[in-house]
N, C-alpha and C positions, 0 to 999 in steps of 0.2 A: 449103784453099780457103775454108772458112767464116771462118777467122780473118782472111784478107785481105778478104773481103767485109765483115765486121764493122768492120774498120779503115776501109774506104772509107766505110761509113755514118757512122761516128764523125767522120771528117774532113769529110765533106760537111755533116752537120748542124752541126758546130762552126763551120765557116766561114760557113755561112748565118746562124746565130744571132749570130755575132760581127759580121757585116756589118750587122745591124739592132740591134746593141747589146743583145741579150737575154742574152748570156753574156759573161764575161770571156775574155781570151786564155788565161789559165790556169784550167782548170776546177776546181771545188771538189772536195775530198776529204772525204767524210762517211761514214766506215766504218759508223756505226750504220745509216744509210739504205741503204748498199750491201749490208749483211748481210740486209736484208729482201727483196732482189731475188728470191732463190731461192724462199722460201716464197710470195711473192706470185705469181711466175710459175707455180709448180705449181698454185696455186689458180685463176689466171686462164685458163690455157691451154684447159681444156675449153670455157669460154664464148667465149674469143677465137677459137678455131678454128672453132667453130660459126658465129660471126658473119662470119668471114673470107670465106666463100663469096660472100655477097651484099653485104657491107659491109666491104671490106678496109680502107678508111681509118678507119672507126670502130674496127675491131679493133685497129689500130695506135694511133690517136689516144687511145683510152681509156687505154692504158698510159702515155702521156706525162702525161695528167692524174693518173694514179695516182702517178707520180714526183713531181709537184708537190705532191699532197696529202700524201705521206709526208714530204717536206721541211718542209711547213708543220706537220705533226704533231710532227716532230722539234723544231722551234723553239718550239712552244707548250706541249706537255705530253708529252714523250718518256717520262717516267717511267710514265705510264699506257699510252700507245700501244705502247711497246716490249714490254709484257707481253702484249698481245693476240695470241691464237693465229693469227688469220687476218684481217689488215687488209683484204685485197681483198674478202672476203665481207662484212665489216663495212660497207664503203663501198657495195658493190653492193646490199646488201639495204636500204639506206635508201630508194631509189626504184626499184630494178630496174636491170638491165644497160643498157637503152636510154636511161635518163635519168641514168646515172652521171656523165656529163660536166657536166650542169647542176647536179647535187648538189654536185660538187666545186667548180665555179666559184662557186656561190651560198653554200653552207654551210660549206665548208672554207676556200676562198681568200677568201671574202667579197667577191666582185667584183660590180659592176653597171655598167650603161651602157657607155661606151667601152672600159673595161678588159675587161669581160665579153666584148664582141664581138671585141675585138682578140685575146684569148686563143683564142677559137673559131677565128678565121681562122689564127692562128699554128700552132695544133695541127693543123688541117686541112692546112696547107701542109707541115709536117714529116711527117705521116703519108703524104701524097701522094708526097713525095720518096723516102721509104723504100720505099713500094710500087713506085714506078717503078724504083728501083734493083734491087729484088728481081726484078721482071719481066724486066729486062735481063740477068739472070743465066741466063735460059733453063733453069731448073731444072724437071725433070719433076715435076708436081704429085703429091702423095701419097707421095713418096719420103722416105727419112730425110734426104736432103740438103735437101729442101724444108722439112721440119720444123725442121731446124737453122738454115736461113736465116730462117725465121719467128721463131725464138727470138732470133737475132742482132738482128733488126729491133726486136723488143720490148725487148730489153736496152738498146739504144742510145737508144730513145725514153724509156725509164724514166730513164736516167742524164741525158739532156738535160732532161727535165722537172724533175728534181731541181736541176740547175744553174740553170735559168731561175728557179725559185722561190727558191732561195738568194740569187741576185743581187737579185731583187725585194725580198727582205727585208733587204737591205743587207749581205749577206756577200760580200766581194770577196777573191779570191785574188790576191795579189801576191807576187812573188819577194822574199824578204828577203836582202839582201846581207850 
């Protein structure tokens, strides 16, 4: 069931982002960044779950920002960042959990003005879509199934954050014939 749910999330986010030209038809493959998912998730989950109760879209949206930040780190200085034990804590501790979105947009992605505001709206929309999809599953809160659904949501937001940022930096995935 969770696999089907995660595929639905993936397809919905991909189609939405494709429709506004934020990702390509073919999503990027970046094994270095994908390998960081599990350690980042393990480190993020205690903060994310605590935040989820009152601010579910922030709990989800922050993971999308993290995906973008990791993609940017991969592009700029992966030799340094890949060796860091806990990239999530590294980012969180710059300004704290509540301001991590601003830290990533300002100091990692180097955005300002229209781009800064657009990314805030885009991330909020994606987080809302995922939250609504999860609520429509009618999963009992506090169960293993609810936890697995939460992880599936975070995973897809991380991957889509990576895809958005890679495209913004000029990486395009096209089929080679």
